[in-house]
N, C-alpha and C positions, 0 to 999 in steps of 0.2 A: 815251474819249481817240479823237483825232483826228492822226493823222500827215501830217505834210507831204511830204517827196518827200527819202529819203535817197539820190540816185541823181547818179553820175557821168556827165556830161550827154558824150556822145561828146567826143572830141577835144579835151576841158576839160585841161589839163595840172595833173597834180600835185605836181610835182616842177619845181621852176626858174621857178614863177610869178612874173616880176619884179609883177606886178599884186599879188599875194597867195600872198607867203611859205613863212605856214604854214597853207596850203591843210589841207596833208592831215594836221596836228598838229587842226586845226578836225575835221576829219570823224572821229578817233579818238576827240577827246570826245564828241563829237554821240552817236558807238556808246555809248559807256562809260553816258552819260546814257541814251540810249534804253533801254538792257539792265538798265537802273538802276533803272527807273518800272517802278511796278506796276500794270498793264493789265487791268480788264474785258472792258467794252465798245470791241470794236475795232473803228475806224471810218478810211478815211485820206482823202488830197485826191484819189485818182481812185478810181472803185468795182470795177476789177481790183485795185489794192492789197490789200483783202481778200474777196475773193467773194462783190461785190453782187448779179450776177443769183440765183448758185446760192440764197445766203441770202435777198434779196428773195421768189425762188419758197417757199420753207417759211416765210416767216412770212404771204403769204396763205394758208399751206393750215395757219396756226396757232400754227406756230412761234416763240412768242414770246421767246424764248431766243437767236434764231441769231448776232444780234452780241455775246453774250458770248462773249465766243474769246481769251485770252488766249496761248492755244497756239500761236494764229493770229496772233499779234502778235508771240512772239516770233522765232517762223519768219521771218516777212518781214523781222525788222532782221536776223536772223543771216544770210539770204541777203542780203542786202545789202551787212552789214557782210563780207560775202565777195567778190560783187562790186567792193568796191571794194576788198580788201587784192589781188585777182587783178592788177587795175588798176592800182595802187601798184607793182607788182611790176611788171609788166609797162613801166609807161615805168622802172623804174628800173633793171631789165636793158638798155635801152635808151641808158641813156645813153653820154656817150661814157668808155671806161678814160682812166684819166691814165696819165702815163708815166712 
């Protein structure tokens, strides 16, 4: 599986986003889908997503199974989901309280 970029870009509104009102719900759905997928061979849009440098060094030494990493995939998705939840909570907390 090649995973894209489930990141929340810095400064991008997850709440009160007039251009994309359902963005937070779509992120939540994306994480549900990502967690439901079976992943044996884990790759990503960028090498740092799946520790390419370390895995490539091991591959050069003959470790042919280095990209079989379902636990690495699960951890990456969990970390990104937690980062999303943290940012969403931060943005919700910053909303003005109604009188």
